[in-house]
N, C-alpha and C positions, 0 to 999 in steps of 0.2 A: 504494500500500500504506500501511497505517496500523499503529500499535502502541498498545497500552494502557499507560498510565502510572498508577502509584499514588502518591497524595499521602500518604506514610507518617504524618506528624503528624496528619492528619485521620482516617485509617483506624482503625476500632475492631474489626476482625476479626469482622464479623458473618457473612461468607461468602455473602452474597446474590449477589455477582459470580460465584462458583463455581457456584451453583445455576442461574444464568441462562446461563452460558457455560463449561460444563465442558471444552469443547474447547480452551480457551486458558488457563483459570485453575484452578490447583490451590491447595490450602491447606497451609500449613506446620503443624507440630505445635501451634502456638498459634492457628491459625485465620486467619492473615494470608495474603493472596493472593500467589501466585507466578505471574506472567504469563509465558507462554512463546510465542514465535513471533510471526509477523506476523498481522495481521487480514486474512484473505483476503476476496475479494469476496463469497463465499457466507456469510461470518460478520459482515459489516459491520452488517447490521440487528440481529443479536443483540448485537453489541458496543455499539451505540448504546443499545439497551434496557438493557443492564447499567449503562452510564454514567448514564442517566437514573434508574435505580432505586436507585442507591447512596444509602443514607440519610444518609451523611456527605459526599457529593459528593467522594469521595476517588479517583474513577476518571475518567480522561480518555482520549479517543481523539485521538491526535496523528498528523499526517501524517509520513511518513518521508522 
């Protein structure tokens, strides 16, 4: 299992991670991501895509 981690100083609240992975990423009232839960096997490919697409490289997939 893996989890998503946010590098808060790098994040600029663009919300692309939520658009690509709404199953795990919600946005707070300012547009910053709130990551919930483990990345299940069926979501690993989508999680990797969200990590690659982050314009600020503020999202990481880490092993648990």
